[in-house]
Structures are given as C-alpha cells and as structure tokens.
N, C-alpha and C positions, 0 to 999 in steps of 0.2 A: 504493500500500500504506500510505501514511502515515495516511490518513483512514479506513481500514477498522477496524472494531471488532475487539477480540481474539476475540470469539465467532465472527465471520465468518472471521477468519484461521485459527482452529483447524479450522473446518469445511473450509476450503479445503485446509489441509495434510493433514487426514485423507483427503480425497479423493485428493490427489496421492500420498500414501504408500500408500494401499490400491490405487488403480487403476493406478498406473504399473507396478509389477511384474506385476500381473494382466494388464494389457493387453500388456505386453512378452512375457510367457510365452505367452499365447494367440495373439498375432500370430506369434510365432516358431514355435509348434506348427502353426498354420495354414499358414505359409509352407513348413515342412518337408513337411507332408502334401500341400500343393498341388504342390510340386516333385516329390515322389515319385510322386504320381498322374499328373502330366503326363509324367514320364519313363517310367513303366510303360505308359501309353497309347501314347506314341511308339514304344517298343520293340515293343509288340504290333502296332501298325499297320504298322511297317516290316517286321516278321517276316512278317505276312500278305501284304503287297505283294510281298516277295521270294519267298515260297512260291508265290503265284499266278503271278507272272511266270515263275518257274523251271518250273512245271508246263506253262504255255502254250508256252514256248520248247521244252521237251522234246517236247510233243505235236506241234508243227509240225515239229521235226527228225525225229521218227519218221515222220511222214506224207511228208516229202520222201524219206526213205530207201525207204519203201514204193513211192513213185512211180518212183524209180530202178529198184528191183527189178522192177516190173511191166513197164517199157519193155524190159527185157532178156529177157522170156519170148518164145520163138519164135512161139507162137500169136498173141500181141499184135502182133508185127512183121508176121506174115503177114496178120492181120486188117486192119490199117490200110491195107496196100497193096492188098488185094483190095477192101475197102470203097471205097477211092478210085477204083479202076478201074471198078467197077460203077456208082458214083454218077455219075461223069463220062460214062459211056457210055449208061446206061439210066435213071438217076434213082431216087428213093426208092420210088416206087410200082410199080416194075417187078417182074415175077415173079423175075427174076434176083437183085434185091436181097433179096426176101423169102426166097428159097432160101438165099442167103449168110447172112442174118441168123439163120435157124434153125440154121445150122451153128455160129456163134460166140457167140450171145447168152447161152446158158446158161453157157458157159465164162467169159465176161467177168462175168456177173452173180454168179458164185461169188466173184470177187475183191471185188465190191461188198459182199457179205455178210461175207466174212472180215475185211476191213480196216475196215468200218463207215463207208464213204463214202455220201454222199447220191446221187451220180451219177458215172458214168464216161463221158467224152466222148472220141471219137477225131476229130482234126482233120487234114485233109490238108495237104500242104505249100502248097497254093494257098489255104488258109484256109477250106475248107469243112468244116462239122461233119457228117461222114459217118456217125457212130454215136453214140447216146446210150442208156444203159440205161433211163432214165426217159422218153426220147422227148419232151423238152420242146420249147418254141418254138425253141430255138437249133438243133435238128436240121435240117439242110439249109441253114442260114444261112451266109453268107460273112462272116467276121469282118473283112474288109477293106472290103466294100461294103454289107453288110446292116444291119439295124436294131441289131445288137449291136456295131457297129464302134467305138463310144465307150464300151462297157461294160468293166468290169474284166476280164471273161473274155477279150475281144479283146486287151486290153493285156498280160495275162500270157501269152497264146499267142504274141504277137509277140516278147516279151522272151525266152521260152524258145527260140523258133526262131532268133532273131537271135544270142543269146549262147550257144546250144547247151548250156544247163545248166538244172537244176531251178530254177524261180522260183515265188514265191507272190504272189498279188495282194493289194491292199488290200481291205478289206471293201467290198462294193458292194451295191446294191439290186437284187435279182433280179426281173426283169420277170414271171416266172411265179408264183412263190410269194409275192411282195410281202414278202419277208423279207431281212434282211442275210445275205450269203453271201460266202465267200472260196474261191479256187480255187488248186490246185497244178498247175503245168504242167511236163511233162518231155519233152524231145525223144526221138523214136524213130529209131534208126539201123539201117541195113542196109549192111554193108560200109563202115562209117565215113561213110556219106552219110545225111543226115537225110531221112526219108521222111514224117514227120508228127509230131504232138504229141499226147501223152496228157494229158488234163485231168481232175483229180479234184476233185469238189465236196465241200468239207469238211462234215461233219455238225454242224450248229449245236447239237444237243442235247449232244454231248460238250463243246463249247466253253462252252455256257451252264451246264453243271454246275459249272464253276469260277467263272464270273462271277457266277452267281446263288446261290452258296453263302454264306449269311449267318451261318454258325456263327462265334461270337466277335465279331460286329459288333452285338450287341444288337438293339434294336427300330428303330433309325434308320440303322444302318450299311448300306453298299452298295458294290459294285464297279462302276466305270465304265471302259469301253474306248472310246477315241476315235481317230480318224484325221484327218490334216491333208490336206485337199483344197484346193489353191490357197491362198486366204487365209481358209479357213473350217475350224473344228474341228467334226467331225461325230461324234455319238454313234453307235456301230456295234453296240450290243447293248441289249436291254431292261434297265431298271434297276428297282430296288425301288419307287421312288416314281413311276415313269412307265413303264408296260409298253410304251408305244408310242414310246419315246424313239429307237429305232434309226432313223437317217436322217430323223427328224422334228425332233430337237432339235439346234441348231447354235449356234456362237458365233464371232463375227468376231474374228480375231487382233488387228487394230488397236484393237479396243475393250478388250481385256484384255491389257495389255502383259506382265504378270508372273503371269498366272493359272496355277495348277498344271496344268490340263488342257493349256494351251498348252505349258508346259515339258515335260510328259510326252510330248506328240506330237512335240516337237522334239528328243527324245533327252536331256532333262535330268531327273535324278532328284532328289527332295527331300522335305521334310517341313515342315508348317506349319499355321497356323490361318487360315482364310479364309471368305468368304461363297460358298455354292454357288448352283446355278441356282434353288433355291427361295427364296433370300434368307435362309437359315439359316446361322448360324455353325457351321462344322465343323472338325474336326481331321483331317488327311489325310496319307497317304504316297503318293508317285507314282513310277512306274518306266517305263522305255522298253522296248517289245517290238520288238527289231530284226527278228525274222523276219517280223512282220506290219506293220512300219513304223507302229506304233500306240503309243498311250500307255495305261497302266493306272493307275487311281487308286482307293485303298481309303480310305474315310472314315467318320466317325461324327459325329453332332451333339454339340457340346460340352456341351449341356444334359444329355445322357445320359452322356457320357464323364466329366463332372465332377460328376455328381449328388451323390455322397457329400461332395464339398467344399462344396456349397451347404447340405446338411444340417448339416455341421459348423459352417459359418459362422452359421447360425441359432441353433444351440445356444450358441455363444460369445456372441452378442448377448443372449440371454436371461440367461445367467449374469452377464454384465457389468451388465445392468440390475438384477438382484436384488442384486448386491453393492453397487451404487451406492446403492440405497435403504437397505440396512442400514448402510452407512458414514455416510450423512447423518444417520440417526437416532442412531447412537452419538455422532457428532460434536456434535450439538445438546445431548445430555445432558451430555457432558464439558465443553463450552464454558460452559454455564450454571453448572456447579459451580465453574468457575475464574473466570469473569468477574464474578460477584456480589461475592466478597470483594475482588477487585481494584478494582472500582468504589468500594467503601467505603473502601479504602486510598487511592484517588486523591483522594477528598473530604478525608480527613485531611491529605494532603500539601498540598493547596491552602490549608487553614487554617494549616498550618505555614509556608507561604510568606508568609502575611500577617503573621507574627510571633507567632502563637499557639503558643508552645513547650509549652503544657500539653496540646496535642492528643494523644490516644492512640488507637491502633487496637485494635479488638476481636480477641482471639486465640480463635478457635473450634475450630480443628483443629491437629493436630501435624504436618501435611504441610508441603510447601514454602511454601504460602500462609501457613500459621500462622507458620512461621519468618520469612517476610518481614514479617509484622506485628510480631513481636517485635523484629526488626532495626530497623524504623521507630521503635518506642518507644524503643529504645536510642539511635537517632540523635537523636531529639527531646530526650532528656535531656542529650546531650553537645554539641548544636549550638552553644549559647551559648559554651561554652568554646572550641570550634573557631573561632568568629568572632574571638575575641581573639587566638588563635594566628595566624590568617590576617593580621591587621593587623600583627603583629610581623614576619611573613615578608615582607609587602609592603615594609616599610621596608628589610629586609635585601636584598631583591631589587633595590630601587632603587639601593642602594649598589653592589651587584655589577654592575648594568647600566652604571653610570657608569665603574667600573673597566674593564669589558669594552670600553666605547666608546673609552677612552683607548688600550687595547692594540690595538684594531682600527685606530685612526687611525695608530698607529705602523707596524703591519703593512702598511697601504695605501701608506704612503710608501715602505717597502722594496720592496713589490711593484711600485710604479710605476717605481722605479729598475731593478729586474730586468727589467721588461717593456721599458723603453727600451733597456737593454743588449742584450736579445734581438733587438729590432727592428733595432738597428744591426748586430748580427752577421749577421742574415738579409739585410740590405741588402748588406753586403759579400760574403756568399756568393753572392747573386743577381748582383751586379756581376761577380764572378769568373767565374761560369758564362756570363754574357753576353759578357764580354770574350773568354773562351776560344772560344766559339762563333763570334763575329765574326772572331777571328784565324784560326780554322780555315777559315772560308768565304772569307776574303780570300786566304789563303796559296795555295790551289789555282790560281785564275786568275793571281795575280801570278807564281807559279813558272812557269806556262805562258808568260807574257809574257817574263819575265826569261830563261828558258831558250831562247826562240826569237830573241832579239835578236842573238846572235853569228852564227848562220847567216843571219839577215836581212841583217846587215852584209856577210857574204861575198857573198851573192847581189847586193846593191846594188853592191858593188865590181866584181863580174863584169859586171853590166849596164852600169855606167859605162864600163868598159874596152871593152865591145863597142860602145857608142855612139861612143866616141873613135875606135875603128878604122873604124867606118862613116864618121865625119866626115873621117878622114884619107884613106881610099881613095875616098870618094864625096863630095867637097867640094861638089858641086852636085847635091843631090837634086831629085826632082820637086817641082813647085809645091805639091802637096797636103801633102807632108812638110814643106817649108819653111814653109808657112803655119801648120801645127800647131805647129812648133818655136817660132815667134814667139808664138803664142797662149798656150802653156803656159809660156813663159819658161824654156826648157830650160837655158840657162846658169845661171840662178838656182837651178833644181832641183838641178843637178849640184853646185853649191857648198853649198847649204843642206841637202840630204838627209843627208850624213854627220853634220852637226851635229845634225840632228833625231833620228837614231837614237842618237847619243851621249847626248843629253838624255833620251831614253826610257830608256836603260840606267841612267843616274844616278837617275832617278825611281823605276824599278822596284827598284833596290837599296835606295833609301831606304825604300820600302814594306816590303820583306822584313825590313829591320832593325826597323822599327816592329812588324811582325807577330810577329817573334821575341821582342821585348821584351814584347808583350802576352801571349804564350803562357807566357813565364817567370813573369810577374807573376800570371797568373790561375790560381793553384794553391789557391784558397780552398776548393775542395771536396775536397781530399785529406785523408782522415780518418786516415791512418797516417803515422808518421814515416819519412822517406826520406832517403837520402844525396844532397845537392844541392850545387851550387856557389853559395856565399853571394854571391860577386862578381857572378854573373849576375843574381841577384835584385836587388841594389842597382842595377846598370846598367839593368835593365829598368824599375825604378821611376823612375830619372832620365830614361830615354827617354820615359816617359809624361808626366813633368812638364816636359819640355824646352820646351814652349810657354810655361810660366810663368817659365822661367829666361831667356828671350830678352829683349832690350832692348825697351822700349816708348817711346812719346812722352813718358811721364812719368818714366821712370827708366832707368838703364843696365842692361846685362846682369848677371845674377848668375852668377859663375863658380864652378865646382865643382872643388876640388882633391882628388884621390884618391891615397891612399897605401896601396895594398893589400899586405898581407903574404902569405907563402906559406901559404895555407890549403888543406888537403886537402878532399875532399868531406865535408860535415858532416851528420850525422844530425839532422834537425829537421822541423818541420811547415812546409814552405816557404811555403805560401800565407799562413799566419798571420804568419810572420816578415816576408814582403813587406808585409803590412798594417802592421806596426810601422814598417818603413822609410818607408812612405808617410805615416803619421801624423806621424812626427818631421820628415821633409823638408818636408811641407806647413806644419807649424808654423814651421820655419826660414825658409821663403820668406815666410810671412805676417809674421814678425818683421822680416825685412829690408825688406819693402815698407813696413811701418809706420815703421821707422827712417828710410828714405829720404824719407819724407814730412816729416820734421823737418829744419829748417834747420841744426841742430847736427851732423847726420851728414854727414861730408865724405869718409869713406874709401870705397874700392871695395868693394861688397857681395860677400862670398864665403861659400862653404860648404866645410867641410873634412871629409873622410871618411877614416878610418884603420881598418885591420883587422890582426889578428895572432893567432897561437896562442901563448898564454903558456906558461911553463915548467911550470906545474902543470896543463897540458892543459885550459885554458879558452879558449873562443872570445871574443875581445875585439873589439868594434866601437864606434867613437866617431863621432858626427855632431855637428858644431859649426858655429856661424855667428859672424860678427863684428858682430852687431847691438848694440842698446842693453842687452841682458840682461833678466832677469826680476826685478821688484821683490820684496823680501823677503816682503811680505804675500801675494803671489801664489804665490811659490815653495812655501810650506807647503801650499797646496791644489792643487798642480799635477796630482796623480794622483787627486783626488777625483772621483767620478762627477758629471756635469752641471755641473762648474765650468768656466766659460769667460770670457775677457775680450773675446771677439769680439762684434760686433753680432748682434742677433736675426736668425736666418735664415742666418747664415754658419757658425756652429759649434754642435755639440750638447753639447760638454763631455764626450763619451764617448771620444774618440780616444785620449788618453793613458791614461785609466783602463783601456780595453780592452787597450792595448799593455802596460801594467804587468802585467795578469793573464796575458797570453800569455807574457811572459818569465818571470815568477816562478812561476806555477802550472803552466803547460804545459811549459815548457822548464827549470823548476827553476833559474832563474838570477836575475840582478839587473838592475834598470833604475834608473839614478841620473841626476839633473839637477844640473849644476854651473853656476852663473851668478854674475856680478858686474856691478854697475852700469856701463854703457857699455863692457863688455868681452865682450859676447856670451854665448852659452849653449852648453853642451856636454852631450849625452846619452851616457851610457856604458851599453853592453849587454854583459853577461858571462854566459855559460852554459856548462855542461860540454860538452866535445867527446865525441861518441859515434861 
C-alpha cells in the first residue's frame, strides 16, 4: 500500500465500501433463501414419502385382512378340499374336474371382482395348484417340484403353510405376464387342521397408481420401489425415466455402501442429496415398507428443485457487476478531483524541504484540500521561527537527559542491591524447603529402623539363649552343624552381635536428632507468625553447625556455653528468626577461626548464648564469642548491604543486613553489635514478647 497512488487507493476503498455491504447482504439473502428452499423441498419430499409408504402399508394390510376373511368362507374351504381330491384322482382335464369347476368358478370369480385381485389360486397341502381363476401356467404345477419351485409364489405358499399365518411375498417376475407381481398367501383350515393355501395375486394397477403418481414431483421427480434379493437391489416397478426398469435395473450392494436405495431396502429411512442411476444429482427421501420387505424412494432432480435459487443467483451476479462498474466510474472522478491539488501541494512541500521558505501553495477551493493548502502556507511562514525554537529545546533536552542519566544510575545501584537481597532471600527459602523435604524423607525410614531395634535386640537375646541351651544339652552336635559353627565363627557372633545392635541404636538416635534439628530449622517458608520454642530453634541451628564446631587438625574444638532463661512459647516468624541465629553463629565461628589463625590468640575458643524474658516483657537473646573483636572502621558498616570482610566467594555481605531487617522491620525489635579490640563480639537481639 505504500507505493500505491492516492487515486488508486481511493478507487480501491470505494470498491470495498460499496461492494462489501452489497455482497454481504446479497450473500446473506441468498443463503437464507437457499436454506428455506432446501428445507421446504425436504419437508415436501419427506411428507410425500411418508404418505406413499403409509398408503402402501394400508393397502397391503387391507389385502391381508381380505385374504383372512376369504379363507374362512365355507364354500372356499369346501372348494379347496374337493378340488384337491378330484385333481389327485382324475387330473385337470377330466370330466369330473370340469363339472366341479363349473360349480365353484363363478362363486370364486365374484371375490376376484369384489376385492380387485388379478388372480385367485387354490393350492393343496401337497403343493399342487388345483385352481386358478385366470388359469395360468402355474395351474397344475407343484410348487415343491415344478418349474415354479424357486418363484416367489412357491416361497410365500411354503411360508404361509409352515407358519400357518397370512404372508406376503417379495415382488417377483411373473413367468406368464412378464411383469412384476406380488402374492398374498393365507392358510385354509378345517377343524383346526390346514387343508390348503389361498393365494391372491395383487393387482399391479392399484399399486402403480401410487408409485407412478407424479403430482408434486415436477417434471423430473419419480417414485422408486426396490427389493433386496441376496446381494442385489432390484427395481420392482416401472419408473418415470425407465418404463422397463422393473426386474431389469439392478444395483450391487457392495458397490454402493451408503446408497439411499440400499438403506431403504435394508429398513433405514433418511433424506439427502445424491447421484441417481442416470448420473443426475437428486434430492430424495426414502422409507422402508415392512409389509413388502421393500424400500421406497421419492426424489427430484436438484436442477428442478432449486431452479429458483439459480435464477436468483444470476440476478445477484448481474446486479453486482452493474454496481461495480458504477462505483469504479464514480471513484475515478472523485480521485482525480482530490489527487491533482494534492500533487501540486506535494511539489510545494519538496521545494520547502530544500529550504525555499517562500514557496506557496495555490488555494483554489474552500474544501479540505483548500484548507490544507492554507495550512501549508501558514506552516511555511512560521517554519523558520520553529527551527530556532527547536534548537533551544535540543539544548534543554540534552541537559535533562544528563540529569535523567544520573538519576537512572542511582536507581540501578539501588535496584541491584534489592535484587541481590531478593536472591539471597529466595536462596534461603529454597534451602529451607529442601532441608524440610530431606528431613521428612529421612525421618520415615530412620523411625522405622530406630523403632525396630528394641524388638530386634529381644529376638537376638532369645536366639542366643536358645543357642546356649542347645550347646548345653547337645554339646556334641552332628558334623555338619559343627563345621558350620566353625565357618561362621559362632562364638565371635555371639559376642559381637549385641555390640553391633547397640551401635545401630546409637547411630539411629543420632540421625533422629539431626532430622529433628533440620525440621526445626527449616521453617523458612512459614508466612505467618506462630508461637514456637526459641531454644529449639537455637539448638537446631547449633546441631546443623556442629561439624564446624568440632576440632580439626588445624584448630581445637569451639565450645558453646548456653545459659537459657525460662522463656514461654514466643510468637514470631520462626524460620526467619532461625536465619538470624544462623547468620550470627556463622559469623562467630568465622571470627574465631580467623582469630585462631593468629599466633597472639592463646585462649580457648568459645561461644556464649544467653536468653531471658525481661521485666518489660521483651525477649532478650545474646550471642557472643571471645575472638579478637570487630575493628572500629568495620563496626560502623556492619549492617550495610554487601559489606563484607571475607574473601570473594565466601561471603555476600547480605547476612547481617538481612538479619537486621528481620529483627527491626518484621519483629519490630532491635539488633545491636557490641565489640572491643581483643575482647570478642556480642550481638544483642531484643523484640517484644507476643
């Protein structure tokens, strides 16, 4: 966008401002219309599919009831029995059969006309077709052994006879009429014994009235009925676009895993858009016909169903194109009226930048461009004065920058001090958490060991007594026991084992004491004031520092003399107070070690600790050493941050500074240092008892 001219930018913005709302509104309108049209089409097709499926189910149900009613008519019962007897004895061409046929044919034919069937067939219990109104090829055939044994007629006869109930066949291809046909079979009983089966051939015209009714389906819509035979979906009725589709058009199930026709034939209802057998995109609703074990699909081509949407889309494209042309034309006119004076003003600005302060811009109009030209002329007149003012401000700014730099340097020093103090505090807090965690982890196994030593000693004593009794009453054991006794040095084990357990008990007790000291000391993470035993905190600190108090090859042991007063539980921040004790005691040990390195120091190194509760209810703690004392020049800086007399890497100079803040700011007390040359150093801690 930087290198695009203002005229082109104006054209671009005109297009965006004009087309964005227009496009949004038209697209939204098209989307709403499209959704409404699709929903309306969906509801229409679903309603038609439900209506056709309901009618067909009702039609089949009525035909089943008719079949049941016919089988209960006495003449039908007599007819099937007599036809069977004559057929088996004399055959179809016999005079006896012709005489019997004249007696019953008119009567049975009346039912054919009343109920509107294509044919009525009587089948004997043995499977012989003993009567047919139409007299087709099936008459005289045996449905167990004849040419019809694999036909739907034979299958529905067998089911009705076996199940002794009314059954309907799947649509089949009739060998006589070469048309799809379905049959209803009902068993005929006499005295509760089945004597034959009545088969009614359904009238395809009645069925096709519903299937081939295209009202509400436009010019492309149609209704398809299919059946599933093995792994093949078969069209069982003529359809609009293929009059010969019945039993000629098929579809393999494994080729169309989710095709609507497959779903309908398998008992799944649904709705969707898909490609039909012609390769056309269609919108369809499908249902299952349980009575016929078939699927029903009602569909329309999407081109016809959504034709209004296509027209609306074309109108929108035309409107957008016309709007685009008008907006571009208007944008070009406006852009030129703005860009020309702006270009002239740009030339004047370049001259002004070269130092030509007499450069003026022409004021032609009174609009914003004219006001901009007037402002430029005013700017040109006052620019020289502004340059002088800028030079003065630069001098003032340089002075202010120097002052600010000095202030920032001072603030950086203070920030560094605060950062170091914070790091030290975080280190101590992390140390406290680590120590507490280690103490807790060690305490559990040590308690387990320490608690099991007494019973182990009792068991050991009992075992030793038992061994002594064995040795007393069996002084001459077998050779194997005697050999093992010598190998393991039993006499030595008896003597050394009690000493070994006693040593384990002493060591475990020592570990428990150390763990207890660590837990008392590691209270650095306690954020609230709590009532604690001050003496436990001091003792825990001494326990941690015990290794430093021991004698080494270079110096004698540093002894600690404690004079504890009667202090009740004191409300304080125990972890931070322990940190103060640690800092002061470490400094005392460092001072004594430094003193002992001098040949002038001959006295025994000692640390003195004294506590008491004063009359004015103050907690008093003093920690002193008998070292060489603190020089006067060091004493004045003792509590300053980062001040230390120790070598680099040994001290941070923050220990006493932090301790001073803990006592004075957190506990609202006092921390003093009293020292004299060659007479040691004493730290006094005093804070209110809570």
